[in-house]
Structures are given as C-alpha cells and as structure tokens.
N, C-alpha and C positions, 0 to 999 in steps of 0.2 A: 706390695708396698706396706711398710709398717709405720703406724702413727703413734705419736707420743704427745699427749696432752698435758699442759701444765698451766700454772697461774692461779689455781683455785685458792681459797682461803676464807677467813672470816672477816666480814665487813658489816658495818652498821647500815641500817636502812638509809637510802639517799646517797650512799657512797658509790664507788666505782671499783671495777676490777677489769683486768685485761687477761683473757685466756689466750694461750698460743698452742698451736698444733704443728709439730714438726715431723718430717719423715725421717725416721731413724734408719730406714733402708729403702732405697729406691727414690723415685721422685714423683710428685703428684702434680707436675706443671700442666699435664694434659687432662686432669681429673676435675670433675665437679666435686665441690666439697660442701659439707654441711656440719652444723652443730645440733645436737639433740640433748635433751636432759631427762633425768629421771629422779623424781622426788620420792621419798620413802613411802611405800604403799601405793604408789601410782605407776601407770604405764609410762614407758618412754614416749616423750613428745618432741615434736620438731621445734627448733628455735630459729635457725637461719640457714640459708644456703647461698652459694656463690658459684657462678659458672667457672669453667676451667680457665677462661681468659681473664676472669676477674671483672668483666664488664657488666654482668647482670647479677643482681642479688634479689633475695626473696625472704620475707620475715613472717614469723607467726604474729598474729594480731596482738598478742599479749606482750610482745617486746618491741613492736614497731615504734620508732621514735626514741627509744632508749638504748637499743643495742645496735652495733655496727659490725658486720663481718667484712673482712678484707683478706686479700690473698697477695702474697709476694712470691711469684714464681722463681725469681732469681735466688731468693733465700730459702725457697722450699718450705714456706710457713703459711699457715692460715691463722688469723686472729679474730677474737670476738671481743670488742670493747663494750663493756656493760656499764651503763650509767644509770643513775637514779634507781638503784637496786631496791627491791621490795622483799619482805620476808618470803613471799610466795615464789621468789626466784631461787630459793634454796633447793639444791639438787646436785646430783652428780652430772657433770657435763661431759659429753662425749663428742669427739670429732669423727667424722666419717668421710670416706672418699669413694668415688666410683668413676670409671673411665668412659661412661656412656655418652657424655656430652649432650644431654637432652635440654629442653626448655626448662630453665631452672625453677620456674613457678610450678612446675608439675612434679617436682622432686622433694616433697615434704614427707614422704613415707619412709620408715626405716628400712624396708625391704628393697628400696631403690639403691642402697649403698652396700658394696661388698666388703669394704675395709673399714675397720673401726679401731680407735685408740682405746686406752684402758680406762679413761674417765678421770676427771679432776673434780673434787668436791668444792662447791660454793655454798657457804652458809651466810645468810643475811639475818642479822639480829634486829629486833624491833626496838 
C-alpha cells in the first residue's frame, strides 16, 4: 500500500488544521494506522493511532484533547484534526500503516508500522 499525506500548512497558534492520508495504491481498510511527527533536529515521535476498524484510538499525552484521529474505510482515508495548535506542534507529519491489527495502545513505536507516507509540513507561528 502507498500512502499520501496532505493538508499541512502555516497556521497561527490556537488555530486548526486537518491532515489527510489517502492510499494512492491499494487499500488500508484492514490496517492499523498512525500519525507521527518529526520536528527539526528531533527524533520522530508518535502522535496518534487508530485501529483497523476505527473503533479504538490512542494519543500521545502532548496532543490528547486537542487532536482527533479518524478513519474512513469506505473512502480509504485517515484524518488528523488538529485544534488549539501550539508552536511546539511544528513538524513534518507522517502517516503510517500496518496490517498487524494489534491492541492500538501498544502501537506507538515507529518500528510497528511497515508503510509510510511522504510527510506534510505543519508550521505553527506564535
């Protein structure tokens, strides 16, 4: 499966953005999905994950209550709604997928995911 992330951009602190991840080839309806991010000079970090069915979600503490991950298997897309953005949310955001269907709260490590999109840049100005 090939993933294509989009929706990044420049936004002021307190604003909102919605990222989308679509399958340009294949389908990820049976895949666990996640969003990671990587800020300049930092390691890639987990943001949010959603089970293949869409029924279970898991968030990093830093985004809990502000970000929402959702999955539309019919449209073959995964979205990340980001509200109350902070300058520290500035990063390249990557979507990832894996067919393993494990307990989603255990899937916060990047090595858990076999397929990755190319990333979309989110910049939050203060």
